[in-house]
N, C-alpha and C positions, 0 to 999 in steps of 0.2 A: 504494499500499499504506500502510496507517495504522501510523504509527511509534509511535502513542501510543492507547491506548484505556482509556476510563473509563467503568465501567457501573454505574450504580445506587447511586451512593457516597454513604455516610451517614457523618457525625461529629458527636459530641456532646461537649460538656463539662459534666459532671454531668448536670443536668437541661435545660440550654440546647442545642439541636439547631442546629449550626453550618452543617453540609452536609446537604442533603436530595434525596436522588435524584437526583443530577447523572450525566449521562452525555454524553460527546461523543469526538470522536477527530480525531487531527491527523495528515495525511500527511505524508510524506518532504518537504523542502523548502518547505513551508507556514508561515505566520505566523498565530497565533491571539491575537488581544487579547482580554482578558476587563476588562471595564468593570463600572461599578457603583458604589453609595454604600459610604462607610466603613462597616464592620461586615456586608456582605453576605456574608462567607465567602470572597472572593477568594483572600487570603494563605494562609488555611488550606488552602484547596484544593491550593495549590501546594506546601504543607509536606507534605501527605499523601502527594502523588505523589513527593516528594522524601524519604520516609519518615522525616521529622523528626515527624511526627505518625503514629500508628496509628488507622486507621479502624476504624468499627464493622461496617460491612457493605458488600459490593460489591466490584467486581472492578477493577484495574489492570494494564493489560500493556504493556511497553516493549521495542519491537524485538522483537516476538514472544515474549518471557518474561513468564510469569504473576508479579506480585508477591505475588499471593494465591493461595494454592494451593486453598484450600477454605474453606466455612464449614459448620460442624456445631452443631446446638443452639442456634443464634444466635449463634456464638463464631467470629470470623473466625481462620483459621489461615494465617499466612504462610508463604512457600516457604522452602526452607533458606537459611542464611545464604551458602552459596557463590553462589547463584543472586541472592541479593538484594544482593551484592557487585557481580557482573556487571551487575547493573542500575542500581545506583549510577554504576558506572562510564560508563554510556552518557547519564547526566544532569549536566547543568551548571547551577548555580543562582547567580544574580548579586543579592544583597541591598541594599535600599534604603540600608544604612546601612554600605557598603563591607566592615566585616567583614576589614580587611587586618591582618596581623601588626604592631604598632607597631613591634617591636624587629628587624624583618626590614628589609633593603634591598628596592627595588622589584623588582630582578630575582629577589632571593631569595623573594618572595612568589609570583613567577610560577613560579620553578622548584621549588621546594620538593616540591609535591604529585605532579609527574611521577617526580621522584627516588625518594620513599619510597611512593608508592602504585602507579606503574607500572614502579618499576624500573629508570629510565632511567640510563644512566650520565650524570656532571655535564656532560660536554662536550656531548652531544647535548642536554641539558635547558637548557641555556645557550643553544645557538645557536637552540634554539626560543623560549626566553624572548625573546632579543632580536629574534627576527623579528616576535613578537607585539606588542612594544613597538613597533617601529618601525611597526608596521600601526595601532596606537592613537597615533601622534604622539607617544610618549614616549621615543625611543631616548636622548635627552640625561638623562633622568630617571632610568635604569637603577641609577645608585648611590646615588640619594637615598632618604630615608627617608619613609613616609607624612605626618608631620607638616610635611614642607617643600612638600608637594601642595597644590592646591587641591582642593575638593570634586570638580569634574569630572574632575581628573585621577586623584585616587584611585578614581573609578568607573570610569574605563578601565584601570586597572591590575586591578580587580576582574574586568572583562570579560575581560582576557587571562589571568588566573589560571584562571577557568573554562574559557577556551580550549585552554589548554595540556593538559588531560586529554582533549582529542579528543572531546568527548561527541558523540552522534547528535542530541541535542534540548536547548536552552540555555532556560532558565526566567529571567524577570526579574521580581522583585516591586517594581513600584513604584519602577524605578530612578533616577527623576528627581526623588523627594518630597523628597528632604533638601539639594536644589540650588535656587540662585537661577536666574530665567529665562535668564539669559546663560549658565550653564553647562549647563542643561538641554539647549540646543541643541548642545551639544557631543555629549552621550551619545546623542541622538535620530539625530544623523548616524551615529554609529557603527554604531547598529542598524540603520539605513537600508541601511547598506553590507553588513552581514552578511545581511539579506534579499535583497540583489541577489545575493549568493554563494548562494543557496538554503539558508542557514542555517534548520534547523527549529526554531522559537521559539515559545513560550509567553509572552506579555507581559501582566502585570497593570499596568494604567496610568489615570491620569487626564487624560493628555494625549488629549482626543476626537481634534483634528485630527491627530495622529500615529497614532492607532488608524485612522483613516478612510484615511491615505496610505500605511501600511505592510503593514496586515492583509490576509489573504487571506479570513478569516472572524472573525467577532466576537461574542461572547457577553456579553449583559447578565445580570448576576445582582442578586439583592435578597432579602434575607432566608433567604440559603441556597439558594436556588433558581435554576435556569435560567429566567428571564423569556422571553427570546428569544435566537436565534442564527442567523446567516445572514450573508451579504456584506454588506460596509461599506456599499455603496450601498443596499441594502434596509434596512439598521437604522438608517442614519443619515438617510436622505432619504425613505423610503418606508413607515415602520413605521407599522402600523395599532395597536400596541398602546399604550394609554394610559398604562401606566407607563413604558414606554421613552420616549414624548414628553416627559412630566413630568421625567424624569431628564434627558434631552439638553437641554430648554430651560433649566433652571438652568444649564447649563454654558455655553450659547449666550449666556446674558446677561451672563456675567461680562464 
């Protein structure tokens, strides 16, 4: 069953068309990697699905709930606020820049949303937060503050915070772009473990080897469009598309 469906999606900023007729779906337990050059619309696509940007046209469905109710006279009509809130709770997003609250301790960063959004009692939220921090290898950092952590540790806290809301699907927007190569390995290891646990994920990444290893399917975007999508072995090793070949060649030469 498809846990995420995106159909004929369009998004522009003024006269600049950023997303052009994008369609794809993700099944429960699958990992989708989205690759492509900078400026191809990858991050904007994630922001549209996560309701951080409003689309101009198309359909988005999460866990069977339609984010867009209808389109009339060329105008998109979103579903009611209650349904949109339900959809948001089924989605987790990990940003490339961590976005932790600097004045909160690590454990408070993780347990704050479950208390205020899910209305969990403090004891339950704290127990769950400690369990997630242990899973991220950060038990001993629970009472530290973000400025006391490395970039890789901060990103692992961000992942724990996203998981604390128990989302059905987790999105990563270039989660290693702000990290050096050594710290990048820490985050990729965490994501690979989540993939083994069959966490449904959509990952925008510039790590080609990682995308090949962890993804069930890969989308290659360029200039706001899907150029090619398919299994990693087909896209990375057997593509007949010249644009895909040119993009991958540049990465292989690095």
